[in-house]
C-alpha positions as CSV (number, residue, x, y, z in Angstrom):
1,M,0.0,0.0,0.0
2,E,2.8,2.4,1.0
3,A,4.5,1.6,-2.3
4,E,1.4,2.5,-4.3
5,K,1.1,5.8,-2.5
6,A,4.7,6.6,-3.2
7,V,4.2,5.8,-6.9
8,Q,1.1,7.9,-7.0
9,Q,2.9,10.7,-5.2
10,K,5.8,10.6,-7.7
11,K,3.3,10.6,-10.7
12,H,1.5,13.6,-9.2
13,E,4.9,15.4,-8.7
14,I,5.9,14.6,-12.3
15,A,2.5,15.9,-13.6
16,A,2.8,19.1,-11.5
17,A,6.4,19.6,-12.7
18,E,5.3,19.1,-16.4
19,M,2.4,21.6,-15.9
20,A,4.7,24.1,-14.3
21,A,7.2,23.7,-17.2
22,K,4.4,24.2,-19.8
23,T,3.1,27.2,-17.9
24,E,6.6,28.8,-17.9
25,L,7.0,28.0,-21.6
26,E,3.7,29.7,-22.4
27,R,4.7,32.7,-20.3
28,K,8.0,33.0,-22.2
29,S,6.1,32.5,-25.5
30,K,3.8,35.4,-24.5
31,D,6.7,37.6,-23.6
32,L,8.3,36.8,-27.0
33,V,5.2,37.7,-28.9
34,A,4.9,41.0,-26.9
35,L,8.5,41.8,-27.7
36,A,8.1,40.9,-31.4
37,T,5.0,43.1,-31.5
38,A,6.8,46.0,-29.9
39,N,9.7,45.6,-32.4
40,A,7.3,45.5,-35.4
41,R,5.6,48.6,-34.1
42,E,8.9,50.5,-33.7
43,E,10.0,49.4,-37.2
44,A,6.7,50.6,-38.7
45,D,7.1,53.9,-36.8
46,T,10.6,54.3,-38.2
47,K,9.5,53.6,-41.8
48,A,6.6,56.0,-41.4
49,Y,9.0,58.7,-40.1
50,A,11.3,58.2,-43.1
51,I,8.4,58.3,-45.6
52,A,7.1,61.5,-43.9
53,A,10.5,63.1,-44.1
54,V,10.8,62.2,-47.8
55,M,7.3,63.5,-48.6
56,K,8.0,66.7,-46.8
57,A,11.2,67.2,-48.8
58,L,9.3,66.4,-52.0
59,S,6.4,68.7,-51.2
60,Q,8.9,71.6,-51.1
61,T,10.5,70.7,-54.4
62,D,9.6,72.3,-57.7
63,P,7.3,70.0,-59.7
64,K,9.4,70.5,-62.8
65,V,12.4,69.2,-61.0
66,L,10.5,66.1,-59.8
67,Q,9.3,65.5,-63.3
68,A,12.8,65.6,-64.6
69,L,14.0,63.2,-61.9
70,F,11.2,60.8,-62.6
71,S,11.8,60.9,-66.3
72,V,15.3,59.4,-66.0
73,G,15.4,56.0,-67.5
74,M,11.9,56.2,-69.0
75,E,11.0,54.5,-72.2
76,P,10.8,56.7,-75.3
77,G,7.0,56.2,-75.4
78,Q,6.6,57.4,-71.9
79,L,8.7,60.5,-72.6
80,V,6.7,61.3,-75.7
81,A,3.5,60.9,-73.6
82,M,4.9,63.4,-71.1
83,A,5.8,65.8,-73.9
84,F,2.2,65.6,-75.3
85,R,0.8,66.2,-71.8
86,E,2.9,69.4,-71.6
87,L,1.7,70.4,-75.1
88,A,-1.8,69.8,-74.1
89,A,-1.3,72.0,-71.0
90,G,-0.3,74.9,-73.2
91,A,-2.8,74.1,-76.0
92,D,-4.4,77.5,-75.7
93,R,-1.1,79.2,-76.7
94,I,-0.4,76.8,-79.7
95,G,-1.7,78.1,-83.0
96,Q,-1.3,75.0,-85.1
97,L,0.6,71.8,-84.5
98,N,1.3,69.1,-87.1
99,I,2.5,65.7,-85.9
100,T,3.1,63.3,-88.7
101,P,3.3,59.5,-88.4
102,D,7.0,59.7,-89.4
103,L,7.7,62.1,-86.6
104,L,6.0,59.8,-84.1
105,R,7.8,56.8,-85.4
106,G,11.1,58.7,-85.1
107,L,10.4,59.8,-81.6
108,L,9.4,56.3,-80.5
109,S,12.3,54.5,-82.2
110,R,14.8,53.0,-79.8
111,E,17.7,53.3,-82.2
112,Q,19.8,56.3,-82.2
113,P,19.8,58.4,-85.5
114,K,22.6,57.6,-87.8
């Protein structure tokens, strides 16, 4: 009888120790999630600050300068479209404008003139 009580007592102690270990593991896991969340929040705040600083600088820059910067590396078709947009903006000042298919073909050609 005494041996059975000792075995039961040991089983109970082992179960309690396992439960305590699981509880501690869950507590550490919770702490890890909280830390990861705080780090993600700080990283997002840092990115937001950087974007805000860039946007502030861009808002104080002349739009023509920004257009010139964005046009670097554009395809010929995109540059022609930008040029036509500029022409359209000043359409009230243009008397007559003739754009031939040959002119467009030349503007859109990727090859350099020989």
